[in-house]
NUMILO-306072 format. One record per atom (N, C-alpha, C): residue in one letter; x, y, z. Coordinates in steps of 0.1 Angstrom, whole numbers, padded with zeros to 4 digits, always signed. Layout:
BEGIN
aXYZ/...
// end
This chain:
BEGIN
m+0907+1266+0947/m+0902+1268+0960/m+0911+1278+0968/r+0923+1280+0963/r+0932+1289+0970/r+0927+1304+0969/d+0920+1307+0959/d+0914+1321+0958/d+0901+1321+0967/t+0903+1323+0980/t+0892+1322+0989/t+0883+1334+0987/e+0888+1346+0983/e+0880+1357+0981/e+0870+1355+0969/f+0875+1349+0959/f+0866+1346+0947/f+0855+1335+0951/i+0860+1325+0958/i+0850+1314+0962/i+0840+1319+0971/t+0843+1328+0981/t+0834+1334+0990/t+0824+1343+0982/g+0829+1350+0973/g+0820+1358+0964/g+0810+1350+0956/l+0815+1339+0951/l+0807+1330+0942/l+0796+1324+0951/r+0799+1321+0963/r+0789+1315+0972/r+0779+1325+0977/k+0783+1336+0981/k+0775+1346+0989/k+0769+1357+0980/e+0777+1361+0970/e+0773+1372+0961/e+0777+1369+0947/p+0771+1359+0941/p+0774+1355+0927/p+0772+1366+0917/y+0762+1374+0920/y+0759+1385+0911/y+0770+1396+0910/s+0780+1395+0919/s+0791+1404+0919/s+0803+1399+0911/i+0802+1386+0907/i+0813+1380+0899/i+0811+1384+0884/q+0822+1388+0878/q+0822+1391+0864/q+0823+1378+0856/s+0816+1377+0845/s+0816+1365+0837/s+0830+1362+0831/e+0838+1372+0829/e+0852+1370+0824/e+0860+1363+0834/e+0859+1367+0847/e+0866+1361+0857/e+0861+1347+0860/f+0848+1345+0859/f+0842+1332+0861/f+0847+1322+0850/e+0847+1327+0838/e+0852+1319+0827/e+0866+1314+0829/e+0875+1323+0833/e+0889+1320+0834/e+0892+1311+0846/k+0886+1314+0858/k+0889+1306+0870/k+0881+1293+0871/v+0869+1293+0866/v+0861+1281+0868/v+0860+1273+0855/l+0856+1278+0844/l+0854+1270+0832/l+0867+1266+0826/l+0877+1275+0826/l+0890+1271+0819/l+0899+1264+0829/d+0901+1270+0841/d+0911+1264+0850/d+0906+1252+0858/h+0893+1253+0863/h+0888+1243+0871/h+0881+1232+0864/v+0871+1235+0855/v+0864+1225+0848/v+0872+1221+0835/s+0880+1229+0830/s+0889+1226+0819/s+0881+1224+0806/i+0872+1233+0803/i+0864+1233+0790/i+0873+1239+0779/e+0876+1231+0769/e+0885+1236+0758/e+0877+1240+0745/n+0864+1238+0745/n+0856+1242+0733/n+0853+1257+0734/y+0861+1265+0726/y+0860+1279+0727/y+0847+1284+0720/d+0842+1277+0711/d+0830+1280+0704/d+0818+1279+0715/l+0819+1269+0723/l+0809+1268+0734/l+0811+1279+0744/l+0823+1282+0747/l+0826+1292+0757/l+0821+1306+0753/i+0825+1310+0741/i+0823+1323+0736/i+0810+1324+0728/g+0808+1316+0718/g+0796+1316+0710/g+0783+1314+0717/h+0784+1305+0728/h+0772+1302+0735/h+0771+1309+0749/n+0780+1318+0751/n+0780+1326+0764/n+0779+1317+0776/l+0787+1306+0776/l+0785+1296+0787/l+0787+1302+0801/a+0797+1311+0802/a+0800+1317+0815/a+0788+1325+0821/k+0782+1333+0812/k+0771+1341+0816/k+0759+1332+0820/r+0757+1321+0812/r+0746+1312+0815/r+0747+1304+0828/v+0760+1300+0831/v+0762+1293+0843/v+0761+1302+0855/l+0766+1314+0854/l+0765+1324+0865/l+0751+1327+0867/a+0743+1329+0857/a+0729+1332+0859/a+0722+1320+0866/k+0725+1308+0863/k+0719+1296+0870/k+0724+1296+0885/i+0736+1299+0888/i+0741+1299+0901/i+0734+1310+0909/i+0731+1322+0903/i+0724+1332+0910/i+0709+1328+0912/e+0704+1321+0903/e+0690+1315+0904/e+0689+1305+0916/l+0700+1298+0918/l+0700+1287+0928/l+0705+1292+0941/q+0708+1305+0943/q+0714+1310+0955/q+0706+1307+0967/s+0693+1308+0967/s+0685+1306+0979/s+0686+1292+0983/v+0688+1283+0974/v+0689+1268+0978/v+0703+1266+0983/t+0714+1271+0977/t+0727+1268+0981/t+0730+1275+0994/l+0725+1287+0997/l+0727+1294+1009/l+0720+1286+1021/a+0709+1280+1018/a+0702+1273+1028/a+0709+1260+1033/m+0719+1256+1024/m+0727+1244+1027/m+0741+1247+1030/q+0745+1260+1032/q+0759+1263+1033/q+0766+1257+1045/d+0758+1254+1055/d+0764+1248+1067/d+0762+1233+1068/v+0757+1227+1057/v+0754+1212+1057/v+0767+1205+1051/s+0771+1195+1058/s+0782+1187+1053/s+0778+1173+1050/i+0786+1166+1042/i+0782+1152+1039/i+0782+1143+1051/l+0790+1146+1062/l+0791+1138+1073/l+0777+1138+1081/e+0770+1149+1082/e+0758+1150+1089/e+0746+1150+1081/c+0747+1150+1068/c+0736+1151+1059/c+0727+1138+1059/d+0714+1141+1061/d+0704+1130+1062/d+0699+1127+1048/l+0705+1117+1042/l+0701+1114+1028/l+0687+1108+1026/a+0681+1105+1038/a+0667+1100+1038/a+0657+1111+1039/d+0662+1123+1041/d+0653+1135+1042/d+0649+1140+1029/p+0637+1139+1025/p+0633+1143+1011/p+0635+1158+1009/n+0634+1166+1019/n+0637+1180+1018/n+0651+1183+1014/i+0660+1177+1021/i+0674+1179+1018/i+0678+1173+1004/m+0673+1161+1002/m+0677+1155+0989/m+0670+1163+0977/g+0659+1169+0980/g+0652+1177+0969/g+0661+1189+0966/k+0667+1196+0976/k+0675+1207+0974/k+0688+1203+0967/i+0694+1192+0971/i+0707+1187+0965/i+0704+1183+0950/g+0693+1176+0948/g+0689+1172+0935/g+0687+1184+0926/k+0681+1195+0931/k+0678+1207+0923/k+0691+1213+0918/v+0701+1214+0927/v+0713+1220+0923/v+0720+1212+0911/y+0721+1199+0913/y+0727+1191+0902/y+0718+1192+0890/t+0705+1190+0891/t+0696+1190+0879/t+0696+1203+0872/e+0696+1214+0879/e+0695+1227+0872/e+0709+1230+0865/l+0720+1227+0871/l+0733+1229+0865/l+0734+1219+0853/y+0729+1207+0854/y+0730+1198+0843/y+0721+1202+0831/s+0711+1210+0833/s+0703+1215+0823/s+0709+1225+0813/i+0721+1230+0817/i+0728+1239+0809/i+0735+1232+0798/n+0732+1236+0785/n+0739+1229+0774/n+0754+1232+0774/g+0761+1221+0773/g+0776+1223+0773/g+0783+1218+0786/l+0775+1216+0796/l+0780+1211+0809/l+0777+1196+0810/w+0788+1188+0812/w+0786+1174+0813/w+0787+1170+0828/l+0787+1157+0831/l+0787+1152+0844/l+0798+1158+0853/t+0810+1157+0848/t+0821+1161+0857/t+0821+1176+0859/g+0818+1184+0849/g+0817+1199+0850/g+0806+1203+0860/v+0795+1197+0859/v+0783+1200+0868/v+0788+1197+0882/s+0793+1186+0885/s+0797+1182+0899/s+0808+1191+0904/k+0818+1195+0895/k+0828+1204+0899/k+0823+1218+0903/i+0814+1223+0895/i+0808+1236+0898/i+0800+1235+0911/a+0792+1225+0913/a+0784+1223+0925/a+0794+1222+0937/h+0805+1215+0935/h+0815+1214+0946/h+0820+1228+0950/l+0822+1237+0941/l+0827+1250+0945/l+0816+1257+0953/l+0804+1255+0951/l+0793+1261+0959/l+0792+1256+0973/n+0796+1244+0976/n+0797+1238+0989/n+0806+1226+0988/d+0819+1228+0991/d+0829+1217+0990/d+0828+1207+1001/r+0820+1209+1011/r+0818+1199+1022/r+0806+1190+1019/l+0798+1193+1009/l+0786+1186+1007/l+0785+1180+0993/f+0788+1188+0982/f+0786+1183+0969/f+0799+1175+0964/a+0797+1162+0961/a+0808+1154+0957/a+0810+1155+0942/i+0823+1154+0938/i+0827+1155+0924/i+0825+1140+0919/l+0821+1140+0906/l+0819+1127+0900/l+0823+1128+0885/n+0831+1117+0881/n+0834+1116+0866/n+0830+1103+0861/l+0831+1101+0848/l+0826+1089+0842/l+0834+1076+0847/d+0847+1077+0849/d+0854+1066+0854/d+0849+1061+0867/i+0847+1070+0876/i+0842+1067+0890/i+0828+1062+0889/s+0820+1068+0880/s+0806+1064+0879/s+0805+1050+0873/n+0814+1047+0864/n+0814+1033+0858/n+0819+1023+0868/h+0829+1027+0876/h+0834+1017+0886/h+0823+1013+0896/f+0816+1023+0901/f+0806+1020+0911/f+0792+1016+0905/g+0791+1016+0892/g+0779+1011+0886/g+0767+1021+0889/l+0770+1034+0888/l+0760+1043+0892/l+0751+1046+0880/l+0738+1047+0883/l+0728+1050+0872/l+0726+1065+0872/e+0721+1070+0860/e+0718+1084+0859/e+0705+1087+0866/g+0703+1099+0870/g+0691+1103+0877/g+0692+1104+0892/d+0681+1105+0899/d+0681+1107+0913/d+0686+1094+0920/t+0683+1082+0915/t+0688+1070+0922/t+0703+1070+0922/g+0709+1073+0911/g+0724+1073+0910/g+0730+1084+0919/l+0723+1095+0920/l+0728+1106+0928/l+0728+1102+0943/v+0717+1096+0947/v+0716+1092+0961/v+0727+1082+0965/r+0728+1072+0956/r+0739+1062+0958/r+0753+1068+0958/w+0755+1077+0950/w+0769+1084+0949/w+0771+1091+0962/l+0761+1099+0967/l+0763+1106+0979/l+0764+1097+0991/t+0757+1085+0991/t+0758+1075+1001/t+0772+1069+1002/i+0778+1066+0990/i+0791+1061+0989/i+0801+1071+0995/t+0800+1083+0991/t+0809+1094+0995/t+0808+1096+1011/r+0796+1096+1016/r+0794+1098+1030/r+0800+1087+1038/q+0798+1074+1033/q+0803+1063+1040/q+0818+1063+1041/n+0825+1067+1030/n+0839+1068+1030/n+0844+1080+1040/a+0837+1091+1039/a+0840+1102+1048/a+0839+1098+1063/q+0828+1091+1066/q+0826+1087+1080/q+0836+1077+1084/e+0840+1068+1076/e+0850+1058+1079/e+0864+1064+1081/v+0867+1074+1073/v+0880+1081+1074/v+0880+1089+1087/t+0869+1096+1090/t+0869+1104+1102/t+0869+1095+1115/q+0862+1084+1115/q+0862+1075+1126/q+0876+1069+1128/d+0883+1065+1118/d+0896+1059+1119/d+0906+1070+1124/f+0904+1082+1119/f+0913+1093+1123/f+0912+1095+1138/h+0899+1096+1143/h+0898+1098+1158/h+0902+1086+1166/d+0900+1074+1161/d+0904+1062+1168/d+0919+1062+1170/r+0926+1068+1161/r+0941+1069+1163/r+0945+1079+1172/g+0935+1087+1177/g+0938+1097+1187/g+0945+1110+1181/l+0943+1112+1169/l+0949+1124+1162/l+0940+1136+1165/p+0946+1148+1166/p+0939+1160+1170/p+0933+1166+1157/g+0922+1174+1159/g+0916+1181+1148/g+0907+1171+1139/s+0908+1173+1126/s+0901+1166+1116/s+0910+1160+1105/p+0906+1150+1098/p+0914+1145+1087/p+0918+1156+1077/e+0908+1165+1073/e+0911+1175+1063/e+0921+1185+1068/q+0920+1188+1081/q+0930+1198+1087/q+0944+1192+1087/y+0944+1179+1091/y+0957+1172+1092/y+0964+1171+1079/l+0956+1166+1069/l+0962+1164+1055/l+0965+1178+1049/s+0957+1188+1051/s+0960+1201+1045/s+0973+1207+1051/e+0975+1205+1063/e+0988+1209+1070/e+1000+1201+1065/k+0998+1188+1065/k+1010+1180+1061/k+1013+1181+1046/l+1003+1184+1038/l+1006+1185+1023/l+1009+1199+1019/g+1009+1209+1029/g+1013+1222+1026/g+1002+1232+1021/y+0989+1228+1021/y+0979+1237+1017/y+0976+1248+1027/t+0978+1244+1040/t+0975+1254+1051/t+0985+1266+1049/s+0997+1263+1045/s+1007+1274+1044/s+1003+1284+1033/y+0994+1280+1024/y+0989+1289+1013/y+0976+1296+1017/g+0972+1293+1030/g+0960+1300+1035/g+0947+1294+1032/y+0946+1281+1029/y+0934+1274+1027/y+0934+1260+1031/e+0923+1254+1032/e+0922+1240+1036/e+0913+1232+1027/k+0918+1221+1022/k+0910+1213+1013/k+0900+1205+1021/s+0888+1203+1015/s+0877+1196+1022/s+0880+1181+1022/l+0874+1174+1031/l+0875+1159+1031/l+0869+1153+1019/i+0858+1159+1013/i+0853+1154+1001/i+0863+1155+0990/k+0870+1166+0989/k+0880+1168+0978/k+0891+1157+0980/f+0896+1155+0992/f+0906+1144+0994/f+0901+1131+0989/i+0888+1128+0993/i+0882+1115+0988/i+0881+1114+0973/d+0877+1126+0967/d+0877+1126+0953/d+0890+1123+0946/e+0901+1129+0952/e+0914+1127+0946/e+0918+1112+0948/y+0914+1106+0959/y+0917+1092+0961/y+0910+1083+0951/f+0897+1086+0949/f+0889+1078+0939/f+0895+1080+0925/w+0899+1093+0922/w+0905+1096+0909/w+0918+1088+0906/l+0926+1088+0916/l+0939+1080+0915/l+0937+1065+0914/r+0927+1061+0923/r+0925+1046+0924/r+0917+1041+0912/f+0906+1047+0909/f+0897+1042+0899/f+0898+1048+0885/g+0903+1061+0885/g+0905+1068+0872/g+0918+1064+0865/d+0929+1065+0873/d+0942+1062+0868/d+0947+1048+0871/n+0939+1041+0879/n+0942+1027+0883/n+0955+1026+0890/l+0959+1036+0898/l+0971+1035+0906/l+0969+1027+0919/p+0980+1020+0923/p+0978+1012+0936/p+0979+1022+0947/v+0970+1020+0957/v+0970+1029+0969/v+0972+1020+0981/p+0982+1023+0989/p+0993+1033+0987/p+1002+1029+0976/p+1009+1038+0970/p+1018+1035+0959/p+1029+1025+0963/r+1033+1017+0954/r+1043+1006+0957/r+1056+1011+0962/w+1059+1024+0959/w+1072+1030+0963/w+1072+1035+0977/v+1060+1035+0984/v+1060+1040+0998/v+1066+1030+1007/p+1077+1034+1014/p+1084+1024+1023/p+1075+1020+1035/p+1077+1007+1039/p+1069+1003+1051/p+1073+1011+1063/v+1063+1012+1073/v+1066+1019+1085/v+1074+1010+1094/d+1085+1016+1100/d+1093+1008+1109/d+1088+1009+1123/t+1082+0999+1128/t+1076+0999+1141/t+1085+0995+1153/r+1098+0993+1149/r+1107+0988+1160/r+1111+1000+1169/e+1112+0997+1182/e+1116+1007+1191/e+1130+1010+1190/d+1134+1023+1193/d+1148+1027+1193/d+1156+1020+1204/
// end
């Protein structure tokens, strides 16, 4: 996500992205596909790019939609979200995690990343029912984090605060709230790490 020029081009002008660059930055670095026969022999980069171009009218229509305000009961919105996931999933060689990672690049404030560990933890089913439940879980967590953040009287937003404190802002970009939630789920339910880690010292609330 640090390469903001590439991300902007992928979202607004995907037809201008070269398949070689897409393969390196998305399929190899981001999705981490290691099957070179799939990459080269099946022209995976070109096929995924072609699908993104095909979906551009849908993704552009939702470019200002975030998980916080998204009405998951609206069949029009859910139809568009479902179309993005379904069309990407139809590409031979892309699995659950890869599909959700690519969708996330197209709108990192709306499309939530999902892997098998998280899917198994929450007991998600395949298909539209599982998709709605996953987005509902993500939105609930995003809303709770945002509400808690504002209740504490902190300025800005959770993603702005975390991006600055963790050094992302100094590199010229800001991680989305969805991405921070994904990393929390990944550490908690993928790697089974305690959150917060046991080595984090307790906060000293004593007055000086």
